[in-house]
Every structure is written in structure tokens, then in C-alpha cells.
C-alpha positions as CSV (number, residue, x, y, z in Angstrom):
1,X,0.0,0.0,0.0
2,X,2.8,2.4,0.8
3,X,4.6,1.6,-2.5
4,X,1.3,2.3,-4.3
5,X,1.0,5.7,-2.6
6,X,4.6,6.5,-3.4
7,X,4.1,5.6,-7.0
8,X,1.0,7.8,-7.2
9,X,3.0,10.8,-5.9
10,X,5.4,10.6,-8.9
11,X,5.2,13.3,-11.5
12,X,3.0,12.4,-14.5
13,X,4.8,12.2,-17.9
14,X,4.5,15.4,-20.0
15,X,3.9,16.0,-23.7
16,X,5.8,18.4,-25.9
17,X,5.1,22.1,-25.2
18,X,3.4,24.3,-27.8
19,X,3.7,28.0,-28.5
20,X,0.4,28.5,-26.5
21,X,1.9,26.7,-23.5
22,X,4.8,29.2,-23.4
23,X,2.5,32.2,-23.7
24,X,0.3,30.7,-20.9
25,X,3.4,30.3,-18.7
26,X,4.4,33.9,-19.3
27,X,0.8,35.1,-18.6
28,X,0.6,33.0,-15.4
29,X,3.9,34.6,-14.2
30,X,2.8,38.1,-15.1
31,X,-0.5,37.9,-13.2
32,X,1.4,36.9,-10.0
33,X,2.6,40.5,-9.8
34,X,0.0,42.6,-11.5
35,X,-3.5,42.1,-12.9
36,X,-2.8,44.0,-16.1
37,X,-0.1,43.3,-18.7
38,X,1.0,44.2,-22.2
39,X,1.4,42.0,-25.2
40,X,5.0,43.1,-25.6
41,X,6.1,41.9,-22.1
42,X,4.3,38.5,-22.6
43,X,6.0,37.9,-25.9
44,X,9.3,38.9,-24.5
45,X,9.0,36.5,-21.5
46,X,7.6,33.6,-23.6
47,X,10.5,34.1,-26.0
48,X,12.9,33.6,-23.2
49,X,11.1,30.5,-22.1
50,X,10.9,28.9,-25.6
51,X,14.3,29.7,-27.0
52,X,15.5,26.1,-26.5
53,X,12.7,24.8,-28.7
54,X,13.4,27.3,-31.4
55,X,9.9,28.8,-31.4
56,X,10.1,32.1,-33.3
57,X,8.4,35.4,-32.3
58,X,5.9,35.0,-35.2
59,X,4.5,31.7,-33.8
60,X,4.3,33.2,-30.2
61,X,2.5,36.2,-31.4
62,X,0.0,34.0,-33.3
63,X,-0.5,32.0,-30.2
64,X,-1.1,35.1,-28.1
65,X,-3.7,36.4,-30.7
66,X,-5.5,33.0,-30.7
67,X,-5.7,33.0,-26.9
68,X,-7.0,36.6,-27.0
69,X,-9.6,35.6,-29.6
70,X,-10.7,32.7,-27.4
71,X,-11.0,35.1,-24.4
72,X,-8.4,33.3,-22.4
73,X,-6.5,36.6,-22.6
74,X,-8.9,39.5,-22.4
75,X,-8.4,43.0,-23.9
76,X,-9.3,45.8,-21.5
77,X,-11.2,48.1,-23.8
78,X,-13.4,49.8,-21.2
79,X,-11.2,49.8,-18.1
80,X,-12.1,52.5,-15.6
81,X,-8.4,53.5,-15.5
82,X,-7.6,55.1,-18.8
83,X,-3.9,54.0,-18.7
84,X,-5.0,50.3,-18.8
85,X,-7.3,50.6,-21.8
86,X,-5.9,48.4,-24.6
87,X,-3.8,46.4,-22.2
88,X,-4.6,42.8,-21.2
89,X,-5.7,40.6,-18.3
90,X,-7.1,37.1,-17.9
91,X,-10.7,36.2,-17.5
92,X,-9.9,34.5,-14.2
93,X,-8.3,37.7,-12.8
94,X,-11.2,39.9,-14.0
95,X,-13.8,37.4,-12.6
96,X,-12.1,37.3,-9.2
97,X,-12.0,41.1,-8.9
98,X,-15.7,41.4,-9.9
99,X,-16.8,38.6,-7.5
100,X,-14.9,40.2,-4.5
101,X,-16.9,43.4,-5.0
102,X,-20.1,41.4,-5.4
103,X,-19.5,39.4,-2.3
104,X,-18.7,42.5,-0.3
105,X,-22.0,44.1,-1.4
106,X,-24.0,41.0,-0.8
107,X,-22.4,40.6,2.6
108,X,-23.8,43.8,4.0
109,X,-26.2,43.0,6.8
110,X,-25.7,39.3,6.1
111,X,-24.4,38.1,9.5
112,X,-25.5,38.2,13.1
113,X,-23.5,40.5,15.4
114,X,-21.4,38.9,18.1
115,X,-22.8,41.3,20.7
116,X,-25.2,44.2,21.0
117,X,-23.6,47.7,21.2
118,X,-24.4,47.8,24.9
119,X,-22.7,44.5,25.5
120,X,-19.7,45.5,23.4
121,X,-19.2,48.8,25.2
122,X,-19.3,47.0,28.5
123,X,-16.9,44.3,27.3
124,X,-14.4,47.0,26.1
125,X,-14.8,48.9,29.4
126,X,-14.2,45.7,31.4
127,X,-11.0,45.0,29.3
128,X,-9.7,48.5,30.1
129,X,-10.3,48.1,33.8
130,X,-8.9,44.6,33.9
131,X,-5.7,45.7,32.1
132,X,-5.4,49.1,33.7
133,X,-5.3,50.8,30.4
134,X,-7.2,53.3,28.2
135,X,-7.8,52.5,24.6
136,X,-7.3,55.1,21.9
137,X,-10.4,56.3,20.0
138,X,-9.2,54.3,17.0
139,X,-8.7,51.1,19.0
140,X,-12.1,51.4,20.7
141,X,-13.9,52.1,17.4
142,X,-12.2,49.1,15.8
143,X,-13.1,46.8,18.6
144,X,-16.8,48.0,18.8
145,X,-17.1,47.6,15.0
146,X,-15.8,44.0,15.0
147,X,-18.0,43.0,18.0
148,X,-21.2,44.5,16.6
149,X,-21.0,44.4,12.8
150,X,-23.6,42.7,10.7
151,X,-21.5,42.9,7.5
152,X,-19.7,39.8,6.1
153,X,-16.5,41.8,5.3
154,X,-15.1,44.6,7.4
155,X,-12.1,46.8,6.9
156,X,-9.8,48.1,9.7
157,X,-7.1,50.6,8.5
158,X,-4.4,51.6,10.9
159,X,-1.1,53.2,10.3
160,X,2.1,51.4,11.5
161,X,2.3,51.8,15.2
162,X,-1.4,52.6,15.8
163,X,-2.1,49.6,17.9
164,X,-4.0,47.3,15.5
165,X,-2.7,44.1,17.2
166,X,-3.7,45.5,20.6
167,X,-7.3,46.1,19.3
168,X,-7.5,42.4,18.2
169,X,-6.5,41.4,21.7
170,X,-9.4,43.5,23.0
171,X,-11.8,41.7,20.6
172,X,-10.5,38.2,21.5
173,X,-10.6,38.8,25.3
174,X,-14.1,40.3,25.0
175,X,-15.4,37.2,23.1
176,X,-13.8,34.8,25.5
177,X,-14.9,36.6,28.7
178,X,-18.5,37.0,27.5
179,X,-18.7,33.4,26.3
180,X,-20.0,34.4,22.9
181,X,-19.6,31.0,21.3
182,X,-17.8,32.5,18.3
183,X,-14.8,30.6,16.9
184,X,-11.9,33.1,16.3
185,X,-9.0,32.4,14.0
186,X,-6.5,34.7,12.4
187,X,-4.3,34.5,9.3
188,X,-1.3,36.6,8.3
189,X,0.5,36.9,5.0
190,X,3.9,35.9,6.5
191,X,4.7,33.2,9.0
192,X,6.5,35.7,11.2
193,X,3.5,38.1,11.3
194,X,1.2,35.2,12.1
195,X,3.4,34.0,15.0
196,X,3.6,37.5,16.5
197,X,-0.2,38.0,16.3
198,X,-0.8,34.7,18.0
199,X,1.8,35.5,20.7
200,X,0.4,38.9,21.5
201,X,-3.3,38.0,21.4
202,X,-3.7,34.3,22.0
203,X,-5.7,33.9,18.8
204,X,-4.9,30.8,16.9
205,X,-3.1,32.2,13.8
206,X,-1.5,30.6,10.7
207,X,-0.3,32.0,7.3
208,X,-3.1,32.7,4.8
209,X,-2.0,29.8,2.6
210,X,-2.1,27.3,5.5
211,X,-5.5,28.7,6.7
212,X,-7.0,28.3,3.3
213,X,-5.9,24.7,3.0
214,X,-7.2,23.9,6.5
215,X,-10.6,25.6,5.9
216,X,-11.1,23.8,2.6
217,X,-10.5,20.5,4.4
218,X,-13.0,21.3,7.1
219,X,-16.7,20.7,7.0
220,X,-18.8,23.9,6.8
221,X,-21.1,24.6,9.7
222,X,-23.5,27.3,10.8
223,X,-21.6,28.0,14.0
224,X,-20.5,31.7,13.9
225,X,-16.9,32.4,13.1
226,X,-14.6,35.4,13.1
227,X,-11.7,35.4,10.7
228,X,-9.1,38.1,11.2
229,X,-7.0,38.7,8.1
230,X,-3.8,40.6,9.0
231,X,-1.6,42.5,6.5
232,X,-4.5,42.7,4.1
233,X,-2.7,45.1,1.7
234,X,-0.3,42.3,0.8
235,X,-3.0,39.9,-0.4
236,X,-3.8,39.4,-4.1
237,X,-7.3,39.5,-5.5
238,X,-7.2,35.7,-6.0
239,X,-6.3,35.0,-2.4
240,X,-8.9,37.5,-1.1
241,X,-11.5,36.0,-3.5
242,X,-10.9,32.6,-1.9
243,X,-11.3,34.0,1.6
244,X,-14.5,35.8,0.8
245,X,-16.1,32.8,-0.9
246,X,-15.1,30.4,2.0
247,X,-16.5,33.0,4.5
248,X,-20.0,32.6,3.0
249,X,-19.8,28.8,3.1
250,X,-18.5,28.7,6.7
251,X,-20.7,31.5,8.1
252,X,-17.6,33.6,9.0
253,X,-17.3,37.3,9.5
254,X,-14.1,38.6,7.9
255,X,-12.2,41.4,9.7
256,X,-9.6,42.7,7.2
257,X,-6.8,44.6,9.0
258,X,-3.9,46.4,7.6
259,X,-2.1,49.6,6.5
260,X,-2.9,50.7,2.9
261,X,0.6,52.2,2.8
262,X,2.2,48.9,3.8
263,X,4.3,47.0,1.3
264,X,2.0,46.3,-1.6
265,X,0.7,42.9,-2.6
266,X,3.4,40.6,-4.0
267,X,0.6,39.0,-6.1
268,X,-1.7,40.8,-8.4
269,X,-4.7,43.0,-7.7
270,X,-5.8,45.5,-5.1
271,X,-8.8,43.9,-3.4
272,X,-9.0,46.3,-0.5
273,X,-9.1,49.4,-2.8
274,X,-11.7,47.6,-5.1
275,X,-14.0,47.0,-2.1
276,X,-13.8,50.6,-1.0
277,X,-14.2,52.1,-4.5
278,X,-16.9,49.8,-5.9
279,X,-18.6,48.1,-2.9
280,X,-18.8,51.1,-0.7
281,X,-16.9,49.5,2.2
282,X,-15.5,52.2,4.5
283,X,-12.7,51.2,6.9
284,X,-12.6,52.0,10.5
285,X,-9.5,54.2,10.8
286,X,-7.0,54.0,13.6
287,X,-5.1,57.2,13.1
288,X,-3.4,57.6,16.5
289,X,0.3,56.8,16.4
290,X,1.6,54.9,19.5
291,X,4.8,53.2,18.4
292,X,6.9,56.2,17.6
293,X,7.8,57.8,21.0
294,X,9.4,61.2,20.3
295,X,6.7,63.8,19.5
296,X,8.5,65.1,16.5
297,X,8.7,61.6,15.1
298,X,5.0,61.2,15.6
299,X,4.5,64.5,13.8
300,X,6.4,63.1,10.8
301,X,4.5,59.8,10.8
302,X,1.1,61.6,11.0
303,X,2.0,63.9,8.2
304,X,3.2,61.1,5.9
305,X,0.1,59.1,6.8
306,X,-2.3,61.8,5.5
307,X,-1.1,62.0,1.9
308,X,-3.8,59.7,0.5
309,X,-7.3,60.6,-0.3
310,X,-10.2,58.6,-1.9
311,X,-8.7,59.0,-5.4
312,X,-5.2,57.9,-4.3
313,X,-2.0,59.8,-3.5
314,X,-2.3,63.6,-3.4
315,X,1.0,64.4,-5.0
316,X,1.2,68.0,-3.8
317,X,0.5,66.9,-0.2
318,X,3.0,64.1,-0.5
319,X,5.7,66.5,-1.6
320,X,4.9,68.8,1.3
321,X,4.9,65.8,3.7
322,X,8.3,64.6,2.5
323,X,9.7,68.2,2.8
324,X,8.3,68.4,6.3
325,X,9.9,65.0,7.2
326,X,13.3,66.0,6.0
327,X,13.0,69.4,7.8
328,X,12.2,67.7,11.1
329,X,14.9,65.0,10.7
330,X,17.5,67.7,9.9
331,X,16.3,69.8,12.8
332,X,17.0,66.9,15.2
333,X,20.3,66.1,13.5
334,X,19.1,62.8,12.1
335,X,20.4,63.3,8.6
336,X,24.0,62.6,7.8
337,X,25.6,63.1,4.4
338,X,28.1,60.5,3.2
339,X,30.4,60.5,0.1
340,X,29.8,57.0,-1.3
341,X,28.4,53.6,-0.7
342,X,31.4,52.4,1.3
343,X,31.1,55.5,3.6
344,X,27.4,54.8,3.9
345,X,27.9,51.3,5.1
346,X,30.7,52.3,7.5
347,X,28.6,55.1,9.1
348,X,25.5,52.8,9.3
349,X,27.4,50.1,11.1
350,X,28.8,52.7,13.5
351,X,25.3,54.0,14.3
352,X,23.9,50.4,14.6
353,X,26.5,49.5,17.2
354,X,25.4,52.3,19.5
355,X,22.2,50.2,20.3
356,X,22.6,47.0,18.4
357,X,20.1,45.0,20.5
358,X,17.2,47.3,19.6
359,X,18.2,48.2,16.1
360,X,17.6,46.7,12.7
361,X,19.2,47.5,9.3
362,X,16.8,47.1,6.4
363,X,18.3,46.6,2.9
364,X,16.9,46.4,-0.6
365,X,19.1,43.6,-1.7
366,X,20.6,40.4,-0.3
367,X,24.0,41.5,-1.4
368,X,23.8,44.6,0.9
369,X,22.3,42.5,3.7
370,X,25.2,40.0,3.5
371,X,27.8,42.8,3.6
372,X,26.2,44.5,6.6
373,X,26.0,41.2,8.5
374,X,29.7,40.5,7.9
375,X,30.8,44.0,9.0
376,X,28.6,44.0,12.1
377,X,29.8,40.5,13.2
378,X,33.4,41.5,13.1
379,X,32.8,44.6,15.2
380,X,30.7,42.7,17.7
381,X,33.5,40.1,18.0
382,X,36.0,42.9,18.7
383,X,33.6,44.2,21.5
384,X,33.4,40.7,22.9
385,X,29.6,40.6,22.4
386,X,29.9,37.7,19.9
387,X,32.3,34.8,20.6
388,X,35.5,35.0,18.6
389,X,35.7,31.3,18.2
390,X,32.7,30.0,16.2
391,X,31.7,26.9,14.4
392,X,30.9,26.6,10.7
393,X,27.7,25.0,9.5
394,X,26.3,24.0,6.1
395,X,23.2,26.2,5.8
396,X,20.7,27.1,3.1
397,X,19.8,30.6,2.2
398,X,17.0,31.7,-0.1
399,X,18.1,32.3,-3.7
400,X,15.6,34.6,-5.3
401,X,14.7,33.9,-8.9
402,X,12.5,35.9,-11.2
403,X,9.4,34.2,-12.4
404,X,10.8,33.4,-15.8
405,X,14.1,32.2,-14.4
406,X,12.2,29.8,-12.1
407,X,11.2,27.9,-15.2
408,X,14.7,27.5,-16.7
409,X,16.8,24.5,-15.5
410,X,20.2,26.3,-15.8
411,X,19.3,28.3,-12.6
412,X,19.1,25.1,-10.5
413,X,22.7,24.1,-9.7
414,X,23.3,20.6,-8.4
415,X,24.2,20.6,-4.7
416,X,21.6,23.3,-3.9
417,X,18.1,22.4,-2.5
418,X,14.5,23.0,-3.4
419,X,11.3,22.8,-1.5
420,X,7.8,22.7,-2.8
421,X,5.5,25.6,-2.0
422,X,2.5,25.0,0.3
423,X,-0.5,23.7,-1.6
424,X,1.4,22.7,-4.7
425,X,0.4,19.3,-6.2
426,X,1.6,17.0,-8.9
427,X,5.3,17.0,-8.2
428,X,5.6,13.9,-6.1
429,X,7.1,15.9,-3.2
430,X,5.2,17.2,-0.2
431,X,5.6,20.8,0.9
432,X,8.2,21.3,3.6
433,X,10.5,18.5,2.4
434,X,14.0,19.7,1.5
435,X,15.2,17.9,-1.7
436,X,18.7,18.0,-3.0
437,X,19.3,18.8,-6.7
438,X,21.4,16.0,-8.0
439,X,21.4,16.8,-11.7
440,X,19.7,18.8,-14.5
441,X,18.9,18.4,-18.1
442,X,19.2,21.8,-19.8
443,X,17.7,20.5,-23.1
444,X,14.5,19.1,-21.4
445,X,14.4,21.8,-18.7
446,X,14.3,19.2,-15.9
447,X,16.0,18.7,-12.6
448,X,16.7,15.5,-10.7
449,X,16.2,15.6,-7.0
450,X,16.6,13.2,-4.1
451,X,15.0,13.3,-0.6
452,X,13.9,11.1,2.2
453,X,10.3,10.6,3.3
454,X,8.4,8.0,5.3
455,X,8.7,5.5,2.4
456,X,12.5,5.8,2.4
457,X,15.0,7.4,0.0
458,X,13.3,8.9,-3.0
459,X,14.3,10.3,-6.4
460,X,12.2,12.5,-8.7
461,X,12.6,14.4,-12.0
462,X,10.8,17.7,-12.1
463,X,10.0,19.7,-15.3
464,X,10.8,23.2,-14.1
465,X,9.2,24.7,-17.2
466,X,5.9,23.4,-16.0
467,X,6.4,23.5,-12.2
468,X,9.2,25.9,-11.5
469,X,6.7,28.6,-10.2
470,X,5.8,26.2,-7.4
471,X,9.4,25.8,-6.1
472,X,11.6,27.7,-3.7
473,X,15.3,27.5,-4.2
474,X,17.9,27.4,-1.4
475,X,21.6,27.9,-2.0
476,X,24.1,25.9,0.1
477,X,26.3,28.2,2.2
478,X,29.0,27.6,4.8
479,X,28.2,30.0,7.6
480,X,29.9,30.6,11.0
481,X,27.9,31.0,14.1
482,X,29.1,31.9,17.6
483,X,27.5,32.4,21.0
484,X,25.9,35.9,21.0
485,X,25.2,35.9,17.2
486,X,21.8,37.2,16.1
487,X,20.4,34.4,13.9
488,X,17.7,34.6,11.2
489,X,15.3,31.8,10.4
490,X,14.6,31.6,6.7
491,X,11.8,29.0,6.4
492,X,8.7,28.1,8.4
493,X,9.1,24.9,10.4
494,X,7.6,21.8,8.8
495,X,5.8,19.2,10.9
496,X,8.9,17.1,10.8
497,X,11.0,20.1,12.1
498,X,8.5,20.6,14.9
499,X,8.9,17.0,16.0
500,X,12.6,17.7,16.2
501,X,11.9,20.6,18.6
502,X,12.2,23.6,16.3
503,X,9.1,25.6,15.8
504,X,9.9,28.8,14.1
505,X,8.6,31.0,11.3
506,X,10.3,32.5,8.3
507,X,11.7,35.9,9.3
508,X,12.0,35.2,13.1
509,X,15.3,36.0,14.8
510,X,17.0,34.7,17.9
511,X,20.2,35.0,19.9
512,X,22.6,32.0,19.9
513,X,23.2,30.9,23.5
514,X,25.5,28.0,23.0
515,X,26.8,25.7,20.3
516,X,27.3,22.0,21.3
517,X,28.7,19.0,19.6
518,X,27.2,17.2,16.6
519,X,26.0,20.6,15.2
520,X,23.6,21.5,17.9
521,X,22.6,25.1,18.4
522,X,20.7,26.5,21.4
523,X,19.1,29.9,20.8
524,X,16.8,32.3,22.7
525,X,13.8,33.1,20.4
526,X,11.6,35.6,22.0
527,X,10.6,34.2,25.4
528,X,11.5,30.6,24.4
529,X,14.8,28.7,24.3
530,X,15.0,26.2,21.6
531,X,17.7,23.7,20.6
532,X,18.1,21.8,17.4
533,X,20.6,20.1,15.1
534,X,21.5,22.2,12.1
535,X,21.3,19.0,10.0
536,X,17.6,18.8,10.8
537,X,16.9,22.5,10.1
538,X,19.6,24.5,8.3
539,X,17.6,27.4,6.8
540,X,19.7,30.0,8.7
541,X,21.6,33.2,8.3
542,X,22.8,36.1,10.4
543,X,20.1,38.5,11.4
544,X,21.7,41.9,12.0
545,X,20.4,43.2,8.7
546,X,17.3,42.1,6.7
547,X,15.8,42.7,3.3
548,X,12.5,44.7,3.2
549,X,10.5,41.5,2.7
550,X,11.9,39.8,5.8
551,X,11.7,43.0,7.9
552,X,8.0,43.5,7.1
553,X,6.0,43.9,10.4
554,X,9.1,44.1,12.6
555,X,9.1,46.5,15.5
556,X,12.5,47.9,16.7
557,X,13.4,50.9,18.7
558,X,15.7,52.1,15.8
């Protein structure tokens, strides 16, 4: 029976690819980032993908036109935004965006409130008295909206540092205390954000991808549910469409929380804007800034937070806000001019070391992140904050590939590792398993991998042209760690990792406490101390500097 299951997992044989297949791959990759694309960019990317097969531009253009005639690719003739007219999208993308708006409209007045307004006000007051605190107006408005709403989908918009997580704690505590019988769960775009939300509120929280998989597996019931969706500005229309549809099936009220000026969706679409513009959903706004302590810093944050109106960014106001910010920063001697990139890095490291335990360097590229990490470690060794004698480990760092490059075998070097993204099927490898690349066939665009699962040692061949967009690539690195090092976790723990004692999320950091024999590291991660063998979990790097993606949602004093 186990052999039969293993055989069933194996990737099915594939036929020869056609010009339409290559155009479809290029379109699929394009709509991961934006809902609208041009014919030129699709032909350019499909030409990169098909060069090995010698498919000319004429055949690709013909394939594009046929898919357009068949409405698989849709011309946007009457788009509300003039700049998109004559561009293209897909029927699935357009349908998802339309249905989100429709579901938001139909959801008005469609659910029973968790409490009456009188009960909710009492619950909030009880929370304040019990915690010895006073909520801001924004926090109180958000909590009351969530506890009394009759709408299926609700928006909470708060600037960074406005206390959105604290407001969710108020809601959860009020529901538990008043025994409302409502099942509360939360989901965040990143594993790190999900873990932080769960830690601070006690609400069971997973990533959006994991939550969607779990919800689809569960049997719908009429029991009332509350789903809190954090970091909503990072969600694509497709993901939000799934959430909205499942909410109807499972009798769930969706509370969508985020900052519209947060890092934009990695995938395509702007579902939050669409629901505001076309379904009439108005967010409860949390405008008070709590995180930034100096008053002048709060003034900057408030000014920068007010540059957007219903039509988008007010450019004149934005220019004034930026000028104001620079004036205030200069006034408080927070701007320093440097001559070149080397001087910038040197001065940044110098400033970092003044309060390195509460400071984070955020970079745009992995190259800069790596340089900063090396420079800081050397300085901390000199200060005696990091052990001078360390131990080197074989680790795996994310290697970022563009969407087109994910589909080309020459980017997958033997000796590196891949993992299959959550929810991907048809590859014969479960998500979370690390598989070593043992070989590649550039002509067939395939890679050979080996891994171990419950059936024993396994080998697979994956066609990356077809399935590369479902893979994450990790590059093997030899990295030194010492006691005192700040360590960065680069991958969510799988169930197998958790059984080995390591339960971490991608983007979390910890401080190395000790390094034992057999490659065992003990680290302080938040309030927990964890120990594991690097052979079991090696997705590690130094964590003094992070890229913008990894740093999303982090709170530091500097």
C-alpha cells in the first residue's frame, strides 16, 4: 500500500510544449505580480522560455492572438483606469476582482452581530479596567465595529504603530470573557506576522496559505466564526477571493486589518481598494500613532500618513509631507551626508552598534544584507559581544529567482536544494521537504532531486518549465555562528521540524546561547529557548540586517 502511494506521488509524464503553452506560462507569471499586462512583455518572456525549442516570435504572437480571440486573454477596452485601456488581463483575474466586489456588497447585513452595542461597550470597558489601560479612540472604534458588525466583510485601516494588534486582543478577550460561542481564528501573509499576532493576542493564527488549506478540508457549519486577516494590503485578489467565498460557506465574518501604505501585494490586484471604490466599504480608521515615541517623530508619521485621499495619493500633499519630514529630521540632526556607498555602510554600522540589541538595518538587496551582516559581526567580535571562536555549518539561504528564471533548469545548480511551496500538487514531493538537486537536463528543462520521506529514499525528476513557479530554491552556504550571534530563520518549520523541537517562522530572529557537539545550536527566540541540530533545520543566516521582505512587520526601537 505504501509503495502504491509513493508511485501515485510521482510526477506524471508530460507532452511536448506548444507556443500557446509558453504564452500561458508567461501570462501566469505576469498575473502573479499585476492584474494587467502588455502584449510586448508577454511575448518577451515567452520568447525567453521557448528559445530552447526554437519557437520564433511570429508563432508566439500568433498563439497570443489566438488565446486573445478565445477570451483566455482579455483585452481591457473599457477599463475604468484610462492608462490600462488596450492592455490585457485574464478572464480568471477579472472574474475574481468582480466577485470580490459582489461578495462585499451581498455581505452587507448578512451576519449576526457577536454582541449588541451595549454588551460590546461593557466588554471594552471591562477590558480597560482589567488591564489598567485606556484604549485610543481608533482602537475602541475598531473593537466595537468588530463586535457589533452585521457585515460579512469589514475593513480596519491603521497606520504602522497605531495599535492594531492590541485592538485584536481586546476583541478576542471580550469574546472569551463573555462566552459568545464564536470561533476566532486569524491569518497573516507571512509566518512571522502570524506568529507575532498569536503570541500577542492568544488567537490561533497561521499563514493565509495554511489557513485556506485547513478551511477547505473542514466541513462547513452554521456556527458563527470570526476570521481576522492581517496585513491585508499584501493579499492578491485571488487570495482574497478565496477567503471571501469560503467565509460565505462557513458562516464567517471577515475582519480585514492592515495599513494601505504597507508594502504592496506581492501578487496581483488591489482587493481592498476595489471593495472601497466599488462596494462602498469604508474602513474604521486607527489614526493615533503609538509606536513612535518622540513627539517630533509622531508628527512626521502623522504627516506622511495623511497624503492619501479617496482618489489615491495627493502628490502636492505628498511633496509637502516629504519636505516636512526632512526638515524635522535635519532639525533633530538625524540626517548625515556621506560621500559614497562604502562610507554609507561604515557610518550605518557605526550607528547600529550604539544600540545594536534594539536596532535593525533594512536593505533592498541580499548583497547589501550580507555585507552589513559580515561588517557588524566583526565589530561585535571585537567588542566581545559575539564569541571570537565559532563553528561553521552547512546552511541554506533563499536564492531569489525571477518568475521566468524559475522555469529554466540552468538556474538550478546541483548541490543546492529546493522545497515545494505549500499547496502545490503533482510534483511527487510534499511541501516542507528539502530535496537536493542531484542533476539537471538543460535541453529538457528538468532537474533531478533526491530526498527522504516515510517511504525511504526517493528520487524524482521535475519539469521546471511546468512546475518551477511552485518551487523555492535554497543555496548551500558555509556560515559561521558563535554564541551571541543574532540568527535569522529563513523558512517556516515543517511538521517534521516541529517534531525535532524547532518551531519557528520565516523571518523570526533569535540569539545564539551556545553551540554544542554534533552541530547542535541553542538559541533564545523571544521568550523561548530552543535547541536543534542544524542537519535537521539549516535554513539559517545572520540577522543583523534584513531585506525589506523579511523585515515586514518588525518593530524595533531604531
